[in-house]
N, C-alpha and C positions, 0 to 999 in steps of 0.2 A: 334196615334202618331208614327212617324217613329224613330227608335233607330239608332243613328249614330255609325259606327264602324271605328276605326282607320285603315288606310291601313296597310297591313301586314309588308311592309318594314319599316314603322314608328314604329310599335310595336317591331320589331326585333332590331331597333336602340336603343330604350329605354331599352330593355332587356339587350343589350350588355353594356350599360352604367351602369346599375345596377350590372351586372356581374363584371365589372371592379372595382366598389366600393367595392363589397363583397370580391374580391380577395385582394384588398389593405388593407381592414380592418381585414379580418379574417385569411389570410394565413400568415405563418411565416416559417422560415427554420425548418425542422423537427429536434428535439433535438436528438443528438447522444446518450444521456442518459437521465435519469429522471431529471426534474426540478420542482420546486414548484411554483404554481400560486395560487393567492387568488381571488375568484370570489364570487359574490352574486347572487343567483337565486331568482326569484319572481314568485308568483302565486296568482291568485284572491282568496280572502278569502271566503270560504264557511262556514258560521257560524254553519251549521249542520254537517259539515265534516272537523273538524280541522286537524285530522291525514291525511286526503286526501290532504288538502291544503299544509301541510308540505311536504308530499311526492312529490307533483308536484313541489314545490319550490326547493326541493333537486335535483329532476331530471333536472330542468332548470339549476341549478348550475353545475351539472356534465356535462351537454351539453356545457355550456360556458367554463368550464375548458378544455374539449376536444378540443374546437375551439381555445383556447389559445395556445395549443400545436401545432397547424397547421391544415390546412383543405385542402381537395381536392374539387375543384369545377368543375362540369360537366354541360354543357348546351346542350340541344338537342331540336329539333323541331318535332312535330307530323304532319304528312302529310297524308291526306286521298284523294285518287284519284287525286293526284297532287295539292290538295288544302291544304294550311297551316291551321291546326285546333287548334294548341296550341304550345306555347313555354314553356319549363320547365328548371328549374335550380335544380341540385341535389348537395347538400352540405354535405360532409362526413368528419368526423375527420380523420386525417392521423396519429394520435398518440392514445395511449390508456392510460387510467387512471390506474396507478400502485396502488395507495392507496389514501385515503382522510380522512380528519377529519373535523367535524363540529366545527367551532370556535365561531359562534354567530347565534342567531335566534331572529327574531323580528316579533311580531304579531300586525299589524296595524288595522285600521278600515276597510280597503278595500283589503289589500293584506298581504300575509305571505312572509317573507324574511328569507333565510338561507344562511349564509356565510360559505364557506369551504376553507380549504387549501388542494389542490390536487397536487399530483405528477403525471405528465404526461410524457410519453416518452417510451423508450425501455429499455431492459435489460442493466444495466450499463456496460460500457467498462472500465476496470481498466487499469491504466497506470501510468506514472511517471511525468505527467505534473504538474508544479508548486510545486514539492515536495522539501522540504528543504534538504540540503546536510546531509549525514550521518556523524556526528561528532564523532570521536573516540579518546580516550586517549590511547596512546601506552604505555603499562607497561613495566617493566624490564623483559627481556626474561629469560626463564628458560633453562639452558644449562646442558645437561647430556651426559657423555661419559663413555665408558667402559675402562677397563685397557688394552684391546687388541689394541685399536686405537693409532696412533702416538700422542705424547703429544701435538703437535702443532695444532691438530684438534680443541681443545677448542678455541684457538685464531682465527682459521679460521671460526668457527661458529659465533663468535662475529662479525667479519668483515662481514660475510654473512648476519647476522641480520641487521646491520646498512645499508648495501647496499640494502637489500630487502625493508626496510622501505622507503628508498629514492625512490625506484621504485613505491611503493604504493602511494606516494604523487602525482603521475600523474594520479591516477585513477579518472574517472569522477564521480561527485556527492558525493565525499568522502573528508572529511577534517580530517587530523591527527594532534595530538598534543603530543609531547614527555612528559614523566614524569618519576619520580623515584618510582612510585607506583608499588608494586607487585600485579599482578592480578591472580596469580596462585591459583587454587582451594586449599582449606585447606588440603585435603588429599594428594595433590601433594607436599605441603610445608613441611608437617610433616616428620620427619626423626628420626630414632633411633641412628644415628651416632652423636657422640658428636661434638661440634664446634671445628674447628681446625684440623679435621681429613678428610677433603675433599681431594679426590684423586688428583684432578687437582691443588689444593692449594699446596700440598706437592711437586708436580713435578715442578710447575712453580713459586712458591713463591707468587702467586697472589690469593687473596681471591675473591670468586665469588661476582658479583655485587648484592647488596641487595636493596630491595625496601622499601621505607618508606611512611607512609600515607595511606589513603584509598580513593577509588573512590567515588565521590559524588553520592548520590542516583539517581539523575536525569541524570547523565552522563552515557555514554557507553564506554567501553574500549576494546582494542584489545590486547589479550595475545598470545604471540608466544612461543611455547615450542620446543626447538631443542634437538635432541639426535643423537648420532652417535655410531655405533657398527661395529665390523668386526670379522671374524672368528679366526684370530690369530694376533700376534704382527707383523708378517712378511707379512701379507696379502696385496695384491695390490688393494683391493677394500674395500671401507667403505660405509655402508648403512646409509644415513642421513634421518631422519624423522622429519618433521615439522608439528606440530599440532597447528592450529589457532583456536581461540575461541573469539567470540564477547560476552563480558560480559555486562549484563544489570541488575543491582541491582533492579531497579524499576519494571522491567517486566521480571522475570526469564523465562517465557514461550517463550520469543523472543530471548533467547540465541541461537547462531548458532555455529556449529563446522565444521572444515574442516581438513582432514589429507592428507598430501602429503609425498611422499617418492622418493628418488633418490639415485642411486648407483654412487659413485665417484671413478674414477680410479686414483690411485696414481702412482708416479714415481716407476719404477721397483726397486726391492731390490738389488741395486748395489752401488758402491762407489759414483756414481753420486747422489744417493738419499740423502745422507747426505749433499752434497753441495747444492742441491735444497732446502732442509729444512732450512739450514743456510742462504741462500739468499732470503728466503721467497717466492720462486717461487711456491712451492706447496700451501702455505697459500693463496697467491693472486689468483692463478688459481682456487683453490677449492672454495673460497669465491665468485668469479665472476660467476663460473659455477652454484653454488647454487642460487645466487640472481637472475640470469637470468631466471632460470627454475621456481623457487618458486615464484618470484615476479610477473611474468606474470599470473600464475594461481591464485595467491591471489588477484591481481588487478581485474581480471574478477569476482571472487567470491564476492568481496566487492561491485563492481558496481551492481551486481545482487541483493545483499542484500539491497542496497540503493534504488532500484527501484522495490523491490518485492511487489506484490499486498498487499494491506492493509486488512489482514484477521485476525480475532480474534475470540475467543470463549466467549460467554456471561456468565457472572457470576452474580448470583442474588444479587441485591443491594437494596432490598425493593420492595414493591408492584408495579408491572409494571415498574420496573427500573432494569437496568443491567449494569455491569461494564465491560469495555474492556481495555486491556493493550496496548492502543494506545492513543496518545495525539498530542499536537501541534508540538512536535519535529518530529513526523511522517508525518505531513502535514494535520492533522485534523483541521477543523474550525467549527464554529457554524452552518455553512450551509452544512456540510458533512452529507451524508445519508448512513445508513447501510441497507443492503438488506439481508433478509433470504430467501433462495430458498426453498419453501415448497414442492418441488417435484411435485406431481400432483395437489397441491392446488395453490392458488394465491400467489404472492410475498407478503412478509410482510416488511414494511418499518419502520425503527427506526430513530429518530432524536436525535441529541446531545443536552442534557439538562444541562450537566455540563462538563467542559473541563479543563484538566490540562496538564502539560508538557508531562507526560508519561501515562496518563490514562484518561478515559472519562466515563461519565454516559449517557446511551442512554435509550430511552423509545419508545415503539411502537407509531406510529402516531395515530393509531386508536385502542384503547384497545379492542373495541367490535369485531374487525375483527382479532385481533392477536391470534394465537393459544396458548394454554396453554403449560406450560413446556418448555419455550424457553431457560432456563438455560442450559448451555453446548452446545447450538447450535452454529454453526459457521456462522459468518456474514462476508459479503464483503462490504467494504466501497467504495463509489464512490469518487475517489480523483481527478476527472476532475473539472476544474474551468469553 
């Protein structure tokens, strides 16, 4: 009997049709970061080798997961002495499996099935996409001046504070709300001077602004502390210091501080100086100078804080569970992933199992592969959507 062979051109046409189908079915854009896929691998059941059947089903699942993340398809022909001898297709995963966990197993009469959740992709790229605005409650400012500065400096600092806050309202990804709450640290509020003996109150007849109430636990506040000092009462320069503090009662570890300083030149000590003070010229110019300088630096700092990478330290919260001081207000969702860089070892992936406004509970996706002693380890969250 004579065996019939398809013409080479026909075989190549069929192969390219198969290739097109494979590309359509198995290729996908390569993920810029890890994403979760659920797949089921299958293997023929060998009654005398159940562990082997399970291993082959797991290998099939891992292969399918890698294909879900994208595939590279290469086709080539083998030619011998000008004669086509074979056509081949090479299918390779274009992503790697970062981590996986077995979620279900089934042993049937003829096959073994293993279903896994796998994270495929590359090292996460942290950014500010889809992040909620940084909401801050602006507390009552703390104003401190020495006896050597002109008495009107106190009023100039108040004006500078109000104008600086107005500048900050234009910062990207930041929302500010005014309040009468004092956010000054307790050590800063404490004073041995009896009430009514405030230096500026005695000179101006105005009592310093006091704050009432407390900051809600899940809220974050912005405390600005202003101080001014000079070498002598006749000095033509005053050094103004602004200390900014992001207060976070629910997550003290995420408190941030910034210190700025600027030297302000006053009107020379002449008769014109008294006229300038009475006409509020020095007050206005000093306040505007401070708000322009400090406002720009503070706005940049707040914008960086709003888009800072989501990084936290793991705190033990039960067997295989860890707490982080990050929550929905920081942009975490149930789909957020935390990555622990093991250095020379593979990445460890943690998923969110409990989620609150300012904290979350995470657990390793695969406890068997997670290293021991994760408490205190720093994790990076993938905040891309």
